N, C-alpha and C positions, 0 to 999 in steps of 0.2 A: 290631636287628642292631647289633653293635659297630662296624660301618663308619660308623655315624652318630656324629659327634662329640658330639652331644647325649646320645645313649644312653650313650656311653662315659664322658663326664664324670660323669653321674649314677651309673653303676655303680661307677666308681673311687672316687667320693666315699663311697658306701655302704660300700665295703670299707675305706677309710681310717678311717671313723668306727666301724668294728667292728659294723656292722649286718648281720645275716645276711639273705640274699635268694636267691631262685631266679631265674636269668636264663633267659628263654625267647626265643631268637632267632627272631622272626617278621618276615618281610619285609612292609613296607607296600605293596610293588608286586606281589610274586608270591603272597602269601598274604593278600589283602585280606579275604576272607570270614572267615578264621580270626582275623585281627586285629580285625575289626569285631565279632566275637562277644565280645571282651574290652572294646573301646572303639569304639563306633560312629563316633567322629570319625576313627579310624584315624590317630592321631598318636603318634609315638614320640619320647621314651620314654613309656610308660604304666606306672604303678606300681599294682598291685593290693594295697591295704593288707590287713592281717589281718582287718578286718571286711568286706572285699569292696568297699569304696569305691575307685574308680579315680581316681588323680591323673595329670595330664599336664603337660608342659612341664618341661624339665630344671631350670630355676631354681626352680620351685615344689616339685618333688620334693626338690631339695637343701635348700630351706628347711625342709620337713617333716622331712627326715633330721636336720638340725641340731637341731631341737627334740627329736626322739627320743633323740639321743645326749647332749644336755646334761644335767648339766654335766660329764659324764665326758670327752667328746671334742668337739672343734670344729675346723673349718678356717678359722674367722674369727678374726683377731687380736684379742686382748683389749683392747689400747690403741685408743681411739676414733679417733685420727688414722691409725694403721696400718690399722685396719679400713676407714676411708674410702678410703685409698690402694689397698687391696686391691680394693675395689669398682670403682675407676677402671680398674685393670688388667684385672679380670674383664670389665668393660664393653667395653674395647678388644678383648679376645680374642673376646668374643661378637659384636661388630660384624664382626670379620674372619671369624668362622665363618659368620655369616649371608650375607655377600657371597660367600664361597667356595662355599657351597652353592648360591646363586643362579647362579653361573657354571657349576657342574657341571650343574645342572638345565637351564639354557638351552642348553648345548652338547651334552648327551647325550640329552635328552628331546625337543627340537625338531629337526625336520629342518633342514639348513643353510639352505635357501631361506626358512625361516620364522623364523630367528634375527634378532634386532635388533642390529646392530653398535653403534648409538648407545647402546643400553641396556647392552650388554656393556662398552663403554668407560667408561660411568659407574660401573658396579659394580666393574670392575677398579680404577678410581681410588679408590673408597671402600675396597676391600680393601687397596690399597697404602698409603693414608693411615692406616688402623687399624694395620697391621703396622709402619709406620714409627714411629708414636707409641709402640707397645708396645716396639719395639726400643730406642728412645731411653730409655724408662723403665727397661728392664732393663739398659741400658748404664750408667745412673746408679746403679742399685741392684738388683743381681741378685736374683732370687727364690731362696729356699731350696728345694732339692729333696731333702729327707730325710723319712723316714716320720713323724718326730715334730714336724716344723716346717713341712711344706708347707701352703700356704694354698689357698683356692679359686682365687685368681688363678694360683697355681702349677699346679694341676691343669688348669684350663681353658686356660691358655696352652700347656701341653705338648700337650694333646689336639688343640687347634686347629692347632698347628704341624705335628703328625704328619699331620693330615688334608690340610693344604695341600700338604705335600710328597708325599703319596701320590697326590693327585688333580690338583694344579695345579703341578707343579714347574717348568713352563715359564713360568708366570705369576708365581710366588713364588720368586725366585732365592735359594737358601740362602746364597750368598756375601755377599749384602747384609744378612743378618740373623744375624751371629755370636752375639749374646747369646741369641737365640731358639734357635739351633742347640744351643748349650751347655746351656741350660736343658732343652730337649726331650730331649736325650740323657741327662741326669742323671735326669730324672723317669721316662723310659721304662725305666730300669734298676731302678726300685723294684719290689718284688714285687707290689704292688697293680696296677701298670700291666702288668707281664708276665703276670699272671693273666687279664687282660682285653684280649687283643690285638685290634687293629682288623680284622684280616683273618685 
């Protein structure tokens, strides 16, 4: 389902790289048996390759997509230093994503009496730290959000930002992250993002 930031970043990447694919929105919660028939691990995203082999984990699917698209297209900067920096930003965005998903699961899947406040405080702190570091990086050097120049850091940062604002706007205050707000808005205006809306 595209409400998963992991699924959405992989799908947008495939589209930006010009790789055709069929998207099948199957819920890992409501359609477990149907998903398990494709991937018994029931992990999204799962990519069924042309030969039937199933890949999972958005980062590994994206790595595979990069190989398929090379050398015609890539979301990885060609310069080694720029590629390293892009990995740093992608890592910060993915750390924020992981912590945001943990908060959503803890507060929506567990009954209130079984939630752990100390754990939520820790995870909220990690989420805040990741987004603060990403905001500082973007304030120093904004990410490009155009079809021909967006990088994986640009895709992942925008997708994760949208997810935090949709699911945790009271935890992640937009006013404290103007660079992420601006980048997210620019990226979400791209046709590849608009074609794959999260909800």
